[in-house]
FIDO-726460 format. One line per 8 residues: number of its first residue (from 0); for each residue x, y, z of C-alpha. Coordinates in pm, 1 decimal. Layout:
BEGIN
NUM) X:Y:Z; ...
This chain:
BEGIN
0) 12.6:13.8:17.5; 128.6:359.4:-84.7; 103.1:562.9:209.0; -6.1:865.6:-3.1; -305.8:735.0:-52.1; -370.8:815.8:331.3; -358.9:1168.4:344.6; -672.4:1375.6:386.7
8) -607.5:1570.1:696.5; -830.4:1390.9:887.5; -759.8:1086.5:1097.4; -1114.9:926.8:1092.0; -1119.1:973.0:752.7; -756.1:797.0:698.1; -825.9:534.3:910.7; -1200.8:478.7:734.6
16) -993.1:452.1:387.5; -737.5:223.6:563.6; -1012.0:-14.4:636.3; -1218.6:-4.9:352.4; -852.1:-93.8:116.2; -785.2:-390.0:296.7; -798.8:-679.2:84.6; -581.7:-992.0:132.0
24) -454.4:-952.9:-239.4; -308.7:-643.8:-135.5; -173.6:-668.1:191.6; 200.6:-827.4:283.9; 180.1:-1215.6:325.3; 312.2:-1162.3:695.8; -21.5:-926.3:738.4; -242.9:-1195.8:648.5
32) -74.9:-1478.9:837.3; -93.6:-1287.2:1189.6; -466.5:-1254.3:1095.9; -506.3:-1633.9:1080.7; -281.5:-1636.2:1373.1; -487.7:-1415.9:1584.7; -813.3:-1581.9:1446.8; -674.9:-1903.0:1595.6
40) -585.5:-1784.9:1895.1; -875.1:-1611.8:1959.9; -1114.0:-1859.3:1898.2; -888.2:-2076.5:2156.5; -963.5:-1858.3:2439.2; -1325.8:-1823.4:2341.1; -1349.5:-2176.0:2390.0; -1177.2:-2199.6:2695.7
48) -1403.0:-1995.2:2896.7; -1730.4:-2176.8:2742.8; -1757.0:-2444.3:3007.6; -1707.7:-2178.6:3334.2; -2076.5:-2159.6:3524.9; -2125.1:-1781.2:3471.8; -2042.4:-1772.8:3114.2; -2293.3:-2112.9:3065.8
56) -2536.0:-1853.9:3254.2; -2465.3:-1573.0:3034.6; -2485.9:-1802.5:2730.6; -2856.4:-1909.6:2818.9; -2983.2:-1577.2:2879.4; -2835.8:-1440.2:2588.3; -3048.1:-1717.9:2367.1; -3332.6:-1665.6:2565.2
64) -3321.5:-1288.0:2499.0; -3309.0:-1388.0:2135.4; -3586.7:-1352.2:1854.3; -3375.5:-1470.1:1579.5; -3089.7:-1781.1:1665.0; -2813.7:-1587.3:1409.2; -2530.6:-1653.0:1550.8; -2369.9:-1933.2:1733.0
72) -2213.5:-1890.8:2095.2; -1905.9:-2095.3:2065.9; -1866.8:-2392.5:2258.0; -2217.7:-2439.8:2335.5; -2522.8:-2563.9:2131.7; -2689.4:-2231.1:2141.9; -2716.7:-1942.8:1938.9; -2850.6:-1624.3:1983.6
80) -2867.1:-1236.9:1779.7; -2547.3:-1133.7:1622.6; -2470.7:-903.6:1931.4; -2581.1:-1122.3:2189.7; -2375.7:-1386.5:2052.6; -2082.9:-1145.9:2052.2; -2133.4:-1029.4:2376.7; -2114.2:-1367.0:2542.6
88) -1806.8:-1476.0:2322.9; -1617.3:-1143.4:2392.5; -1659.6:-1211.2:2791.4; -1576.7:-1605.1:2725.8; -1283.1:-1480.9:2547.5; -1140.3:-1256.4:2781.9; -1226.2:-1459.8:3108.0; -842.8:-1631.4:3182.1
96) -663.7:-1328.7:3025.6; -522.3:-1547.4:2725.3; -616.6:-1326.6:2461.3; -354.8:-1184.0:2252.2; -302.4:-777.3:2295.7; -64.3:-509.8:2163.7; 152.2:-289.3:2415.0; 162.2:49.4:2170.7
104) -206.3:31.2:2193.1; -201.5:-23.5:2567.0; -504.1:-320.6:2517.5; -637.7:-597.1:2357.6; -844.3:-495.1:2029.9; -808.8:-861.0:1849.8; -1095.9:-1013.4:2081.8; -1370.1:-754.7:1973.5
112) -1240.1:-744.4:1621.9; -1307.6:-1166.2:1630.8; -1619.6:-1204.5:1830.3; -1818.2:-898.2:1663.4; -1704.7:-1024.8:1310.1; -1760.6:-1395.5:1344.6; -2102.3:-1319.2:1482.4; -2178.5:-1096.2:1176.9
120) -2009.9:-1350.5:946.3; -2227.3:-1599.6:1019.6; -2540.8:-1424.6:1059.4; -2465.7:-1292.3:745.1; -2328.0:-1593.1:547.7; -2028.6:-1425.9:528.4; -1721.9:-1653.1:376.4; -1405.2:-1719.7:577.9
128) -1214.4:-1474.4:337.7; -1404.1:-1172.4:422.5; -1407.7:-1234.1:801.9; -1069.9:-1259.5:786.5; -1031.7:-907.8:599.9; -1248.5:-776.1:862.0; -1051.5:-915.7:1127.9; -747.1:-761.0:1024.0
136) -870.6:-437.0:913.1; -1065.4:-415.9:1283.0; -736.2:-512.5:1485.9; -585.3:-258.9:1277.7; -770.7:33.5:1315.9; -831.6:-91.2:1719.4; -498.9:-99.4:1798.4; -404.4:264.8:1598.0
144) -742.8:442.3:1764.4; -583.4:248.5:2125.3; -245.2:422.5:2012.2; -386.6:725.4:2006.8; -608.8:756.4:2348.6; -463.2:841.6:2650.4; -760.5:696.2:2883.7; -868.5:893.2:3219.7
152) -663.6:793.3:3526.4; -843.7:507.3:3659.0; -1013.3:366.1:3331.5; -971.0:26.4:3251.4; -919.9:-15.7:2821.2; -1135.0:-283.2:2803.2; -1513.3:-143.8:2682.4; -1332.8:152.1:2583.2
160) -1187.3:197.5:2255.2; -1155.3:-117.0:2163.7; -1490.9:-90.7:2063.1; -1427.9:56.0:1708.0; -1195.7:-237.1:1627.8; -1534.5:-453.2:1678.8; -1741.5:-197.3:1486.9; -1501.6:-192.6:1179.9
168) -1492.4:-571.3:1195.1; -1894.9:-554.8:1177.9; -1937.0:-349.9:913.6; -1675.4:-486.0:683.2; -1851.6:-767.6:689.2; -2162.5:-625.9:620.1; -2001.1:-470.7:285.5; -1995.7:-110.7:398.5
176) -1829.5:109.9:239.9; -1629.7:495.5:316.3; -1951.3:659.7:425.0; -2143.9:380.5:592.2; -1815.6:247.8:724.6; -1709.8:595.6:882.4; -2082.6:614.6:1049.2; -2023.2:327.7:1214.9
184) -1695.0:416.5:1333.2; -1786.7:719.2:1490.1; -2150.9:531.3:1616.4; -1915.6:299.4:1828.4; -1705.3:575.4:1988.6; -2043.9:661.3:2228.1; -2129.4:313.4:2282.7; -1882.9:251.5:2538.4
192) -1846.1:196.2:2893.7; -1743.4:412.8:3209.1; -1499.0:98.3:3278.2; -1306.4:44.6:3605.9; -968.6:-61.0:3692.7; -1065.1:-109.8:4053.0; -1275.7:-375.7:3924.2; -923.1:-593.8:3794.5
200) -754.2:-522.1:4091.6; -1037.9:-632.8:4324.8; -1082.1:-960.3:4111.1; -1442.8:-819.5:4000.9; -1559.7:-1065.8:3689.6; -1758.0:-772.2:3506.6; -1389.3:-720.7:3421.2; -1474.8:-960.6:3101.7
208) -1813.5:-837.1:3074.7; -1607.5:-549.4:2982.8; -1491.9:-693.3:2668.5; -1799.6:-837.9:2546.6; -1975.6:-561.3:2609.2; -1752.5:-407.4:2346.1; -1783.7:-664.7:2085.8; -2155.6:-653.4:2135.1
216) -2191.7:-269.8:2083.1; -1943.8:-265.6:1730.1; -2224.1:-488.2:1626.9; -2492.7:-266.8:1722.9; -2294.4:34.6:1578.1; -2324.9:-153.6:1250.4; -2667.2:-243.6:1277.4; -2779.3:118.7:1386.9
224) -2630.8:243.5:1076.2; -2833.1:22.7:852.5; -3105.5:113.7:1027.7; -3031.6:518.3:922.8; -2927.2:629.5:1310.8; -2627.0:902.9:1314.9; -2358.1:983.3:1488.5; -2143.4:1289.3:1580.1
232) -1890.5:1366.5:1331.2; -1583.1:1322.8:1518.5; -1612.6:1077.4:1759.8; -1306.6:962.4:1803.4; -1145.5:1265.1:1892.1; -1437.6:1383.9:2118.4; -1489.3:1054.2:2327.9; -1120.9:957.5:2310.3
240) -962.3:1257.9:2357.8; -1185.9:1464.7:2565.6; -1453.1:1228.5:2745.7; -1341.9:881.6:2793.4; -1010.4:1011.4:2729.9; -789.3:1327.2:2823.1; -608.6:1366.5:2482.8; -614.8:1152.5:2135.4
248) -274.7:1198.5:1926.5; -343.2:1171.5:1595.3; -21.8:1162.7:1427.0; 18.2:862.7:1693.6; -247.1:679.6:1546.6; -173.6:749.2:1144.8; 215.8:689.0:1185.4; 309.6:538.6:915.5
256) -23.2:441.4:792.0; -50.2:200.5:533.6; 316.6:90.9:571.1; 400.4:1.7:950.7; 83.5:-278.1:1036.6; 13.1:-265.1:1418.5; -160.4:-600.1:1413.3; 214.8:-718.0:1347.6
264) 332.6:-529.3:1659.4; 129.5:-728.3:1905.4; 194.2:-1035.5:2144.5; 54.9:-1362.5:2229.4; 8.3:-1535.9:2597.0; 94.7:-1820.3:2747.0; 44.4:-1737.7:3101.6; -362.9:-1760.4:3245.7
272) -302.6:-1391.6:3401.4; -269.8:-984.1:3379.7; -33.6:-908.7:3111.1; 124.4:-714.1:3391.2; 219.6:-1000.5:3573.4; 376.7:-1173.0:3281.7; 744.3:-1014.9:3261.3; 819.1:-1165.2:3625.7
280) 650.9:-1512.6:3548.3; 917.5:-1514.7:3274.0; 1192.5:-1403.4:3478.4; 1095.4:-1702.1:3721.2; 1085.6:-1932.2:3474.1; 1426.1:-1851.5:3308.6; 1556.3:-1865.3:3656.6; 1433.3:-2208.8:3729.3
288) 1568.7:-2349.9:3408.3; 1950.7:-2167.3:3507.4; 1926.3:-2275.7:3874.7; 1847.3:-2585.5:4120.6; 1665.0:-2495.3:4397.0; 1308.5:-2608.7:4548.5; 1046.5:-2373.0:4680.1; 1125.2:-2476.4:5024.6
296) 1468.3:-2295.2:4941.5; 1316.6:-1972.9:4919.6; 1336.0:-1722.5:5210.6; 1199.1:-1417.0:5051.4; 1149.2:-1275.5:4680.2; 1182.1:-924.7:4593.7; 1069.2:-766.9:4207.0; 1095.9:-411.6:4098.1
304) 909.5:-329.1:3802.6; 714.8:-42.3:3625.2; 378.2:152.9:3757.2; 105.1:-62.7:3643.5; 264.7:-394.5:3689.7; 377.3:-266.3:4090.8; -15.1:-209.6:4164.0; -58.8:-578.4:4133.9
312) 136.8:-690.4:4499.7; -137.8:-821.9:4670.5; -3.4:-1095.7:4850.7; -296.1:-1259.1:4956.0; -598.0:-1205.8:4681.8; -931.9:-1256.9:4770.7; -1018.4:-1488.2:4483.6; -927.7:-1664.1:4205.4
320) -984.6:-1332.3:3954.9; -787.4:-1118.6:4175.3; -505.2:-1380.3:4175.0; -444.6:-1338.5:3806.6; -383.3:-1014.4:3900.6; -99.1:-1060.4:4166.9; 256.6:-1130.8:4072.5; 292.0:-1263.7:4445.8
328) 58.2:-1512.1:4348.1; 207.2:-1573.6:4060.2; 539.4:-1650.2:4142.2; 447.6:-1888.8:4460.4; 193.9:-2047.9:4224.5; 464.4:-2131.0:3954.2; 743.3:-2244.9:4172.4; 535.8:-2498.4:4369.6
336) 313.7:-2616.8:4044.6; 551.9:-2520.5:3794.9; 240.5:-2427.2:3594.0; 122.3:-2065.8:3473.5; -219.0:-2215.4:3281.3; -558.5:-2239.2:3405.9; -445.5:-2517.4:3631.4; -234.3:-2247.0:3842.1
344) -542.6:-2017.2:3842.2; -794.5:-2343.0:3962.1; -1001.2:-2340.6:4291.5; -784.9:-2579.4:4373.1; -438.0:-2384.6:4330.9; -586.6:-2077.7:4542.2; -657.4:-2282.3:4841.7; -317.4:-2433.9:4874.3
352) -174.6:-2325.3:5176.1; 151.2:-2375.6:5044.0; 107.0:-2122.1:4790.3; -16.0:-1854.7:4986.8; 275.3:-1940.1:5262.3; 510.7:-1849.7:4970.9; 307.7:-1555.9:4832.5; 343.3:-1365.9:5171.1
360) 718.5:-1345.6:5095.3; 701.9:-1195.7:4757.5; 769.8:-833.0:4793.0; 679.9:-594.4:4437.9; 773.8:-236.5:4463.0; 750.1:45.1:4206.6; 1116.8:148.0:4017.0; 1004.5:521.4:3892.9
368) 1272.4:443.1:3588.9; 1120.3:156.1:3476.7; 732.1:324.5:3497.8; 876.3:640.6:3249.9; 1008.2:426.3:2979.9; 742.0:112.6:3001.8; 609.5:115.1:2627.8; 1010.4:46.4:2526.1
376) 1032.4:-195.0:2737.8; 835.4:-405.3:3038.5; 1088.9:-548.2:3287.0; 1054.9:-703.5:3579.6; 1371.2:-780.1:3780.5; 1329.7:-1082.5:3970.1; 1555.4:-1127.9:4315.3; 1574.1:-1460.2:4478.3
384) 1683.7:-1481.6:4838.8; 1777.0:-1820.2:4926.2; 1808.3:-1958.2:5324.6; 2140.4:-2055.9:5225.3; 2222.1:-1725.4:5152.0; 2277.4:-1735.6:4785.2; 2129.4:-1421.3:4563.4; 1963.1:-1571.6:4241.9
392) 1861.5:-1261.3:3978.7; 1715.3:-1264.5:3629.5; 1556.1:-994.3:3427.5; 1383.5:-997.8:3094.0; 1321.7:-657.4:2865.0; 982.0:-796.7:2778.6; 713.5:-1071.3:2844.5; 742.2:-1362.7:2636.5
400) 518.5:-1368.7:2334.4; 596.9:-1029.2:2219.9; 656.3:-955.8:1866.5; 1015.1:-859.7:1888.0; 1103.7:-1052.7:2198.7; 1060.1:-1491.9:2153.8; 733.0:-1473.9:1967.1; 537.8:-1774.5:1949.3
408) 549.9:-1948.6:1614.4; 274.8:-2128.7:1491.9; 334.5:-2473.2:1662.4; 300.2:-2340.8:2001.9; -20.2:-2109.3:1860.3; -183.3:-2459.1:1756.6; -58.0:-2701.2:2065.1; -237.4:-2353.2:2305.3
416) -552.1:-2386.4:2076.0; -561.5:-2754.7:2130.5; -516.8:-2751.7:2493.7; -830.7:-2447.9:2560.0; -1037.4:-2581.5:2267.7; -1036.9:-2916.6:2451.0; -1245.8:-2732.4:2733.4; -1519.9:-2747.7:2499.8
424) -1481.8:-2958.6:2230.9; -1405.0:-3355.6:2140.6; -1049.7:-3411.4:2021.2; -1216.9:-3448.0:1675.4; -1376.1:-3109.8:1682.1; -1084.4:-2923.3:1803.1; -854.0:-3096.5:1506.3; -1124.3:-3004.6:1254.2
432) -1153.3:-2659.5:1335.0; -799.2:-2584.3:1430.6; -738.4:-2703.8:1034.8; -1045.3:-2484.7:922.8; -895.7:-2201.9:1114.7; -545.9:-2205.2:964.7; -707.7:-2182.8:606.6; -989.7:-1973.1:689.7
440) -990.8:-1781.7:354.1; -1103.7:-2099.1:166.3; -1407.6:-2152.0:334.1; -1696.2:-2052.4:135.0; -1933.7:-1976.5:450.0; -1841.1:-1948.8:809.2; -2138.7:-2163.7:934.3; -1922.4:-2449.5:849.0
448) -1698.2:-2335.4:1099.8; -1947.8:-2254.0:1393.8; -2098.6:-2557.8:1328.5; -1788.0:-2750.2:1457.3
């Protein structure tokens, strides 16, 4: 793509033109493949949460509230109207904190684009090709809006600016061109939530609904445009620069548009916890591979990290959801269980007295120098003091899974999908779905996928 194509002088116009121009033929092959990887990863995370009691109850409620059974709630035998299916799937996909994200955007636009795009694609009987193009566009536009947004203090990104990514995907699947697509993006900005970061710290499960709501509102935004509703003209800069946010940097949002692809600068996760916890776990895993010591050898663990990560310092979280946002719990559970996936955040692990005892000996503090530079690097220098007096130290610049630091290859993502999808599908269903996802652009109708 030629950068000169996007030179209207309006950030909204340039984002709309980019989204409308996306097709598999004119995209770099690496961008197309990352779109497939995101689809594989997000569907896996959605299926991982589908068997949780609150998600099952939500799915049943969305089914009962629907007059038209348009779209599958993944991992169930239930259907619902597209908006409600997107809400349920988005909520499920965020449940374990394993969905992909983008550190430059400061959030997770992918799960929104996939949840909204898939629900509308099924309703419309769209092809896998159209779905893949819409997901790539939704991830790209969502990430660029996030990169330009500075949210108000205390607001959580889930449920806020990523709704634009969901709306982009939904609108493109519906075949929207420039005018309707512009209206859809602007419409979506007024359909975001007043989200609170305290919910995450307290382990409130409403956090997952923030994301599900955003996916559902992306579908609603596109549908409202088809119903002839109108939106304000500059919703992105107004809402995310003055109301939900305090500043919108249009230059940052449009940086190298059409040349540099934000979808390629994201990350994929392997730990079932908040991304801010990941650097400390990765440092600990690295240390256990280099040094021979047991949990009983540990006198104390000290971690210094950047501001947001340093807030995740609760040594005795109240519940499993809060534990996913606790660095002390993550350190203790990994040392004792050698696991950072779903098993580490089960009720059984949470109630383990040995994990609780070790977590009480973990100290987390903020390093102001790291806080000032946390977009360029996100380390959590780790120091373990053993009872014999020996001190072990380790640090990584970024958590594992970043595009520029120990990225997860296709085989790892496939293994992750198989592990997560097995919670909802048979082994045969897992294999068939994974194969179909990796070649999604060859599928004539997305319903062939969701019927699995």
